PANUGU-614927 format. One line per field, with one value per residue (C-alpha): residue number from 1; x, y, z. Coordinates in steps of 0.001 Angstrom, whole numbers, plus 500000, padded with zeros to 6 digits. Example, Ala and Ser with C-alpha at 12.3 -4.5 7.8 and 13.67 -1.06 7.14 Angstrom:
// residues 2
resi: c(1,2)
x: c(512300,513670)
y: c(495500,498940)
z: c(507800,507140)
This chain:
// residues 728
resi: c(1,2,3,4,5,6,7,8,9,10,11,12,13,14,15,16,17,18,19,20,21,22,23,24,25,26,27,28,29,30,31,32,33,34,35,36,37,38,39,40,41,42,43,44,45,46,47,48,49,50,51,52,53,54,55,56,57,58,59,60,61,62,63,64,65,66,67,68,69,70,71,72,73,74,75,76,77,78,79,80,81,82,83,84,85,86,87,88,89,90,91,92,93,94,95,96,97,98,99,100,101,102,103,104,105,106,107,108,109,110,111,112,113,114,115,116,117,118,119,120,121,122,123,124,125,126,127,128,129,130,131,132,133,134,135,136,137,138,139,140,141,142,143,144,145,146,147,148,149,150,151,152,153,154,155,156,157,158,159,160,161,162,163,164,165,166,167,168,169,170,171,172,173,174,175,176,177,178,179,180,181,182,183,184,185,186,187,188,189,190,191,192,193,194,195,196,197,198,199,200,201,202,203,204,205,206,207,208,209,210,211,212,213,214,215,216,217,218,219,220,221,222,223,224,225,226,227,228,229,230,231,232,233,234,235,236,237,238,239,240,241,242,243,244,245,246,247,248,249,250,251,252,253,254,255,256,257,258,259,260,261,262,263,264,265,266,267,268,269,270,271,272,273,274,275,276,277,278,279,280,281,282,283,284,285,286,287,288,289,290,291,292,293,294,295,296,297,298,299,300,301,302,303,304,305,306,307,308,309,310,311,312,313,314,315,316,317,318,319,320,321,322,323,324,325,326,327,328,329,330,331,332,333,334,335,336,337,338,339,340,341,342,343,344,345,346,347,348,349,350,351,352,353,354,355,356,357,358,359,360,361,362,363,364,365,366,367,368,369,370,371,372,373,374,375,376,377,378,379,380,381,382,383,384,385,386,387,388,389,390,391,392,393,394,395,396,397,398,399,400,401,402,403,404,405,406,407,408,409,410,411,412,413,414,415,416,417,418,419,420,421,422,423,424,425,426,427,428,429,430,431,432,433,434,435,436,437,438,439,440,441,442,443,444,445,446,447,448,449,450,451,452,453,454,455,456,457,458,459,460,461,462,463,464,465,466,467,468,469,470,471,472,473,474,475,476,477,478,479,480,481,482,483,484,485,486,487,488,489,490,491,492,493,494,495,496,497,498,499,500,501,502,503,504,505,506,507,508,509,510,511,512,513,514,515,516,517,518,519,520,521,522,523,524,525,526,527,528,529,530,531,532,533,534,535,536,537,538,539,540,541,542,543,544,545,546,547,548,549,550,551,552,553,554,555,556,557,558,559,560,561,562,563,564,565,566,567,568,569,570,571,572,573,574,575,576,577,578,579,580,581,582,583,584,585,586,587,588,589,590,591,592,593,594,595,596,597,598,599,600,601,602,603,604,605,606,607,608,609,610,611,612,613,614,615,616,617,618,619,620,621,622,623,624,625,626,627,628,629,630,631,632,633,634,635,636,637,638,639,640,641,642,643,644,645,646,647,648,649,650,651,652,653,654,655,656,657,658,659,660,661,662,663,664,665,666,667,668,669,670,671,672,673,674,675,676,677,678,679,680,681,682,683,684,685,686,687,688,689,690,691,692,693,694,695,696,697,698,699,700,701,702,703,704,705,706,707,708,709,710,711,712,713,714,715,716,717,718,719,720,721,722,723,724,725,726,727,728)
x: c(769057,771327,774271,772426,771853,775371,776914,774700,775676,779379,779084,777383,779872,782791,781146,780501,784107,785358,783090,784241,782032,781679,782763,780380,780905,780075,776878,775800,776412,773217,772301,770556,767506,769498,771473,768305,766662,769676,768953,765957,767830,770816,769149,768149,770758,774439,776986,779191,782022,779838,780448,776802,775895,773561,772335,771004,768420,767589,764600,766196,766776,763256,761715,762980,760730,757985,755075,752520,754117,754446,757616,758811,758862,761001,763534,763703,767221,768935,771213,769529,766043,763195,759789,756416,752848,749476,747955,751071,751933,753328,750165,748044,749380,753157,755800,759522,762014,765599,768124,765165,763343,759795,758330,757227,760927,762021,761773,760346,760361,758800,760615,761824,758323,757618,755384,755195,751824,752285,750378,751069,754486,753848,754090,751183,752259,748838,747649,750085,749758,752197,754143,757320,756355,756805,760112,763168,765605,765828,768381,768094,770261,770724,771038,770431,771620,771634,769137,765801,762278,759689,760128,763720,765090,765506,766446,766780,765595,764257,764533,762511,762672,759736,759846,762343,761485,761739,763233,761723,758056,757129,754277,754226,751609,752191,750211,751137,749379,750101,749065,746042,744328,746847,747003,748388,747651,749153,749807,752552,753216,755229,754882,758611,759876,757602,759517,762336,760382,757192,756481,753408,753689,751544,750508,747299,747427,745132,746218,743953,744710,742835,745842,747431,745452,741752,739663,742694,741671,743082,741549,744075,743972,746498,747553,750529,750392,753206,753545,757030,758473,762192,764151,767843,768617,764998,762845,759315,757187,753572,752653,749607,749571,747519,745687,742439,742556,740024,741533,739837,741613,744090,745756,744403,746928,746421,747563,750094,747445,745690,749064,749610,746083,745051,747753,745611,742725,741577,739402,738535,734784,733798,730391,727559,724124,720799,720759,724194,726029,729559,729726,732097,731050,731727,732728,735270,737443,739816,738704,741004,741959,744969,745861,749113,749681,753209,754870,758646,760924,764561,766913,770603,771942,775443,777970,778103,774649,771306,768056,764865,761420,758632,754985,752797,749197,748030,744400,743581,740225,738778,737507,737798,734503,733716,730871,730629,728568,726876,728152,727046,724656,726582,729700,727853,725587,722445,719467,718260,715046,712326,710827,708278,709076,712798,715381,717792,721142,723374,723274,725024,726145,728378,730698,733186,736247,737151,740309,740038,743225,744997,748756,750397,754143,756599,760278,763096,766825,769887,773109,776589,779180,782710,785858,786168,782807,779410,777053,773269,770932,767203,763965,760807,757331,754390,750935,748758,745066,743460,739924,739289,735717,733509,729996,727465,725968,723717,722532,720130,718898,719762,717684,717265,720087,720318,722305,725969,725729,729278,730135,733586,735353,738914,741345,745085,746942,750672,752904,756590,759435,762815,765954,769259,772688,775144,778504,781117,784601,787252,790397,792717,792740,792457,790444,786960,784853,781094,779015,775229,773227,769458,766816,763292,760464,757233,753868,751375,747847,745495,741938,738632,737785,739722,738206,738590,736622,739716,739567,742581,743433,747167,749345,753058,756001,759307,762570,765352,768926,770365,774083,775866,779509,781865,785217,786095,789637,790595,793687,793909,791665,790432,790076,788024,787316,784720,783514,780438,778325,774682,772084,768334,765323,761805,758523,755854,752924,749198,748899,751703,749738,746839,749171,750396,753803,755044,758840,760863,763381,767037,769450,773221,774449,778137,779189,782608,782992,785334,784545,786618,786327,788207,787459,785775,784405,782925,782650,781096,781697,780453,780216,777461,776503,773087,772654,769048,767568,763843,763511,759886,760130,757335,755923,754818,751135,748744,745604,742123,742962,746316,748582,751608,751693,754864,756461,759488,762465,764776,768348,768947,771357,771962,775477,776202,778284,776948,778769,777501,779303,778944,781229,781617,783093,782741,780781,777917,777989,777755,776928,775551,775586,775029,774952,774143,775168,773911,773117,770154,769566,767335,769449,768200,764709,761906,758557,755470,755125,752650,751687,755234,757887,760790,764203,765313,768692,769620,767021,766695,764838,761708,761717,765501,767083,770805,771398,769884,771466,770651,772129,771444,773258,772704,773424,773434,774198,773270,772346,769252,768552,769103,768182,768731,768510,767515,767890,766926,767745,766286,767474,765463,763920,761878,758493,758617,761225,761188,763046,760065,760275,756639,757633,760264,759723,761666,764360,763547,765178,763311,764569,763067,763883,763660,763911,764047,764315,764378,763194,764576,764073,760328,758325,756156,757360,760600,760921,759049,760255,759281,759724,758862,759142,758910,758612,759542,760986,761449,757895,758897,756092,757489,756269,757884,755871,753682,752662,753171,751102,750828,747763,747170,744592,743455,741974,739430,742139,743714,746689,747940,749209,750697,749917,751521,750263,751352,749913,751473,751264,752123,753541,752805,754275,755538,753841,754516,754106,754705,754355,755220,755799,755385,757341,756459)
y: c(874713,873291,873314,870895,868292,868686,868196,865180,863646,864201,862524,859456,859314,859297,856536,854437,854831,853902,850900,847407,844497,842296,838703,835760,835325,838963,838641,835782,837720,837998,840796,840671,842619,845488,846025,846085,848544,850831,851147,853307,855817,856319,859185,861208,860420,860934,858668,859377,860854,863256,867032,867464,868271,865544,863380,859811,858168,854444,852410,851367,854965,856051,853076,854166,857261,856242,856318,858259,861641,862762,862332,865988,865641,862502,864559,867272,866474,866633,869644,872990,871497,873244,871589,872647,871417,873196,870927,871247,867572,866444,864793,866328,869271,869361,871410,871425,874187,873617,876469,878804,877582,876351,873055,874462,874940,871487,869169,865789,862642,859270,856571,859307,860763,864336,864584,868390,869650,870947,874204,875162,873427,872384,868958,867815,864806,864699,863125,860224,859442,856896,856960,856651,853008,852317,854173,852010,854927,858579,861211,864903,867057,870630,873447,872917,869316,867024,867178,865699,865641,868301,871915,872965,872654,876091,874941,871181,868017,864952,861662,858814,855116,853015,849411,847158,843605,841231,837843,836434,836414,838485,840100,843099,844487,847944,849755,853016,855367,858758,862181,864009,860690,859951,856390,854600,851098,849444,846050,845206,841999,840387,837020,836932,835800,833042,830709,833266,835555,837036,839069,840866,843237,845871,848034,849409,852252,854346,857340,859456,862382,865138,867428,869748,872712,872697,870688,870169,866570,864221,861071,859618,856397,855098,852052,850726,847703,846415,843493,842673,840359,839618,837323,837575,841205,842327,843861,845065,846602,847732,849944,851726,853836,856662,858213,859672,862543,864522,867212,869947,873113,874955,877271,880567,880791,883115,886612,887421,888113,884797,883048,884226,883488,880332,879004,876019,878166,877563,880230,877983,877461,880193,881810,883435,881808,883649,884007,885633,882571,881862,878442,876411,874669,870979,870228,872963,870309,869559,866355,865027,861752,861023,857808,857020,854305,853498,850931,850676,848597,848299,846477,845566,844529,843640,844853,848271,849199,849561,851423,852455,853254,854540,855351,857273,858376,860374,861179,863749,865151,866823,869985,872411,873127,876433,878047,881712,884471,887430,886694,888981,887505,889080,887073,883785,884864,884823,887008,889395,888279,890279,889120,891228,894263,893963,893218,890520,890262,888619,885175,882618,879658,876592,876364,873902,874750,871828,870667,867801,866907,864315,863980,861788,861176,858993,858822,856956,856946,854881,854470,853349,852659,851283,851995,855507,856625,856822,858371,858784,860327,860508,862251,863013,864115,865057,866557,868007,868827,870537,871853,874465,875253,876325,875296,876286,873234,875168,878754,880336,882520,881733,883520,881551,879087,875307,873066,872820,875641,876596,880199,879991,877593,877608,875193,874779,872740,872195,870187,869647,868041,867505,866066,865584,864056,863778,862117,861458,860844,859373,861096,859140,857778,861298,863403,862994,865437,865821,867396,867634,869320,869670,871309,871981,873086,874096,875151,876392,877634,879073,879979,880756,882301,881993,881607,885393,885832,886993,886216,884346,883811,883241,881058,881044,879063,878641,877212,876589,875405,874213,873325,871832,870880,869853,868407,865968,865572,862690,863712,860388,857769,860243,863529,864459,867906,868990,872079,872464,874972,874498,876635,876209,878054,877920,878957,880863,879002,879575,881972,884081,884358,885753,888579,889151,887618,885770,886058,882959,882786,881882,880443,880064,877772,877494,874716,874004,871012,868872,865320,863701,860038,857979,854862,856822,859916,861279,865026,866839,870564,872698,876355,877534,880704,880769,883775,884485,886610,887424,885184,884872,885264,884694,888034,886507,886979,884128,883981,882976,879260,879530,879444,881764,884803,885569,888620,889174,890426,891184,890281,888160,885597,882942,882428,879762,876980,873549,871039,867605,864746,861151,860410,857071,857655,854015,850987,852144,855923,857932,861504,862994,866817,869318,873095,875542,879196,881515,885038,885458,888833,890697,893294,896899,895901,898400,898393,900576,902312,905050,905452,905915,903648,903278,901729,899595,898525,894921,893102,889588,887035,885793,882478,882166,881740,882427,879412,875927,873149,869614,866868,863146,861559,857788,855393,851600,850045,846522,844532,845644,848671,852309,855567,858745,862311,864513,868282,870937,874638,877145,880721,883914,884602,887275,886309,889200,890918,894432,893636,894668,893899,892782,890026,888370,884711,883892,881236,877937,874742,871460,868145,864713,861315,858268,854762,851587,847909,844943,841674,839231,836136,836620,833385,832596,835654,836780,840006,842642,846226,848447,852184,855261,858968,861653,864913,868284,866774,870136,871288,874343,876618,877397,878603,877205,879071,882103,884843,888586,891172,894882,896926,900567,902742,905908,908717,911301,913578,910881,910276,906677,904899,901399,898996,895627,892394,888819,885390,882321,878535,877186,873686,871005,871008,867736,864761,861108,858309,854626,851674,848095,846353,842590,840980,837505)
z: c(553347,550656,553062,555355,552671,551201,554660,555355,552017,552756,556152,554714,551841,554271,556267,553183,552095,555554,556048,555247,554365,557444,557172,557392,561090,561742,559734,561961,565138,567133,569479,572817,573866,575331,572124,570042,572416,572031,568314,569202,571349,569049,567212,570299,572953,573584,575258,578257,576160,574214,574412,575437,579063,580333,583206,583072,585296,585319,586467,589743,590799,589784,591585,594991,595113,592710,595144,593111,592466,588847,586817,587113,590913,590586,588590,591244,592432,589037,588363,587525,587950,589809,590157,591474,591831,591680,594325,596480,596987,593630,592291,589540,587570,588076,586299,585683,584884,583778,583848,584357,581242,581775,580581,577215,576433,577572,574576,575637,573500,574320,572354,570004,569434,570642,573684,573918,572730,569179,569803,573419,573396,576991,578604,580768,582820,584454,581174,581709,585428,586851,583597,585656,586290,582565,582122,581546,581589,580610,579715,580530,578254,579448,576962,573245,573430,570424,567549,568478,567138,567909,568958,569584,573112,574691,578165,578001,576305,578078,576171,577662,576776,577913,579153,577448,576456,579404,578662,581879,582871,585904,587766,590093,592437,593966,596616,598301,600692,602167,603370,601952,601254,598515,597272,594253,593022,589982,588483,585964,584118,581359,579696,579091,575711,574419,572105,572403,570065,571530,574631,575958,578906,580487,583388,584910,587442,589571,591645,593816,596099,597888,597443,599974,598613,599466,596969,594687,594152,591538,590102,587673,585681,583169,581192,579245,576927,574758,572346,571084,568461,568453,566216,565488,564787,564518,567235,566525,569269,569222,572153,573418,576552,577903,580781,582049,584517,586464,588635,590605,589536,591746,589252,590664,593483,596445,597413,600141,602800,602209,602187,605753,606983,605115,602799,601731,600478,596908,595221,592258,591818,594260,593710,595679,595722,595592,599364,599434,600753,599475,597890,595735,592547,593027,589434,588658,587073,584259,582522,579831,578166,576007,574153,572352,569778,568606,566371,566630,564382,565439,563076,563260,559881,561025,563582,561894,560619,562369,561794,563500,562125,564397,563782,566220,566629,569653,570364,573022,574068,577110,578703,581570,583353,585074,586994,585953,587558,585853,582375,579518,576972,574094,574898,574381,571538,573706,572861,575634,577288,579044,582327,584208,582130,582881,580168,581270,579507,582145,583638,585807,583740,583505,580532,579159,577110,574880,573173,570689,568835,566726,566319,563674,563392,561509,562337,560566,561153,560348,562338,561417,564104,564119,566106,564674,563346,564996,562450,562419,559882,559727,558981,560925,559848,562016,561592,564327,564012,566984,567577,570274,571243,574106,575036,577675,579408,581800,582174,584622,581776,578169,575580,572375,573064,573057,575374,574356,571836,570910,571619,570023,567672,566344,564794,564721,562095,562316,559995,560627,558700,560358,558773,560540,560229,563089,563525,566178,564820,567108,565886,568199,571739,573151,570705,569251,567258,567052,564266,564200,561427,561550,559398,560685,558416,560140,558690,561249,560676,563297,562275,563897,567245,570495,573964,574332,571076,569196,565493,564137,560503,560541,558359,559042,557660,559441,558122,560623,560232,563544,563499,566504,566941,569699,570729,573499,574839,577129,579068,580917,582476,585076,583222,580201,578754,576213,574405,572229,570358,569471,567750,568084,566709,568019,566465,568452,569958,569556,572500,570977,567740,569769,570843,567261,567984,564904,565075,565866,568705,568321,570860,570586,573335,574319,576725,578252,580532,582620,583731,586464,587417,589975,591939,594730,593013,589810,589271,586319,585895,583039,582115,579801,577991,576333,574037,573000,570237,570514,573552,574639,578402,580879,581980,585272,584444,583732,581623,582805,582707,584476,581427,581551,579283,577333,575761,573551,575531,572592,573522,576620,578011,580650,582025,584579,586061,587049,589238,590152,591871,592979,595924,597722,601178,602185,601039,603258,602748,599499,598562,595347,595532,592732,592460,589679,589871,587151,586079,583728,582123,579699,577899,577803,578891,578190,579977,580359,583706,584654,581009,579709,578206,580600,579906,582853,581468,582176,584277,585666,583558,585298,587180,586985,590440,590646,592886,592609,594647,595708,597841,598210,601164,601096,603984,603495,606895,605814,602749,600753,602969,602050,603752,601752,602993,600036,600242,597684,597793,595338,595573,595424,592027,590277,588839,586367,584220,585723,588989,591071,594787,594586,592161,594368,595238,598386,598479,600131,601372,601506,602891,602216,603697,601434,602930,600810,601790,599408,600971,598422,600631,601093,600901,597853,595893,594250,596162,598124,597829,600762,600304,602291,601620,604290,602387,603846,606999,608717,607964,605940,604755,601336,597950,594804,592170,591669,589278,588953,587119,586538,585626,584764,586499,584705,586792,585660,584317,582185,584458,584395,587485,587271,590103,590806,592283,592865,593554,595150,594980,598444,598704,601261,604731,606222,604583,603851,601323,602029,599709,598867,595558,595443,592598,591388)
């Protein structure tokens, strides 16, 4: 890693030599709130001229469709994005894929702090319901992107900035209602800057929904509270935000026959009572709480230098509750009991699987910027401590056990240190160069017993060097070209350790782009080639709590082209289309079939459609009114890696209608925002996600036959959401 530190030192030395001491007037220059907020995002974001492929989304755009659906659903119309929902209507457990990579490979930061779970590497937006209402803006970088904190981006990185300081006091009251008994209520406020120095702002939210899928209910509560101090070139913010969720599970999916007969059926909680009647356990729920505490200090020293220091503590705890029939005593450590001369060693029971974790992080970076140089350097440290355990809270028969006896217990500890240095150098009016060097050092330890009673005693260390570089060429005011290379490494997650997978993945990402801008149109076009070594691809199968199972595919790649545009036909009519065309392949893929290893050659990577397209056609016939027709097309995709016909997920097209009206002359209030969303206008019966599995059957003569199966997660047919936000 010496090369990393030497390069970082050289960059800072060049900057120091180039910098000039600002004069007295420059030292007195003050900065506004927006400039101070930008100090925070310098280390994780890129600007419009960067050779990094990205999309930006601001509060105003998010607000138009923010009627209770989770943040991934609100990002659905960005390039190369595919979203889905367990409950079928965008509330509860929702997921995002970018360029075919699932959420565990999309690096998410909140104010520069990693949000991905340190062990599973996933992002669970259900733990932060209505978080979109506290988002000031966000940037989605596709591919490796720029260096960021947390696990390396293997499909994209999503950088989110929460509410900025409001100079003016305000209050907001939002209520929305819709199909499947969905409703959202929230209140937001800000004191504005008191004495031009202090501000307190916050939000309380409640979202409830019955879900499109039977019993897939959601009861979601969240909060956001921020205190800010600003004076001159100093901004200090203390934030706490979090959520409480209780969702009835819908992760089992349904088979093809049930999809045809009763697509809203949910097998979760199903059991048979003593009289042989089929019933559903009423508390087959996921119950989890997560609280975040952050302190952020942004400082501008003069017109050139600025810095940011952030502290974070996250506390998460909760469980998944299940009713289980005919469970073996041995599995839970129960002693057999004898009743009426009969030995009993099975029982019906209710169990909870717990996760209790703490996450600590500190992040510091410094930025220097003048007319030629824009340089950042920094360091990040985090520590995660997670307890995994299961307990039985009721059993029909439980020999020698006590309530809430733990039948398994395991821990996971993960420490990470990241250092980086990155610079953009403006060579002249046409050329600029970008260099980004990052080192990640990860220590992970998994001990104890898993929920499958697998013993873990693993300690692994990973050291990664991730260089990135690029060039931008501005031909003229309308045309800009860029090329970049980025490398990322990624450590395995806890579930990989359970399968004895310890090797890290590597990604080399090549991007080539063209940006065109005129008075009436903006068009972004980019080619990408993502070359993977030891990529952990989703097999299509899921475990007994709905989490996807992965396997190492060896060599693999993703090759594609993405085009997105923003076209203004007239002052009243605009169009924002995008399309992504790709081929995604495992090289020389080998699988087990009928008891033998079979080479399949190049196969399609799971969950990677070759075509993803979207369109937003907006019509503004008069002041403050907008109607937008939103269309999404996702091409056919395989849910496994063996190109089985049984694993094909059909293509689908979904169209939504979004209507917004701002009444800015309303009496007694500043403004009332009316919004409506008609989802799936054409009532398509589509499936956006599923799973695929194989299993071997051995006959009496030892012959092995491989069988295949699939499950599906149907999405809602035509449905609506309407709401109003009153702004004081």
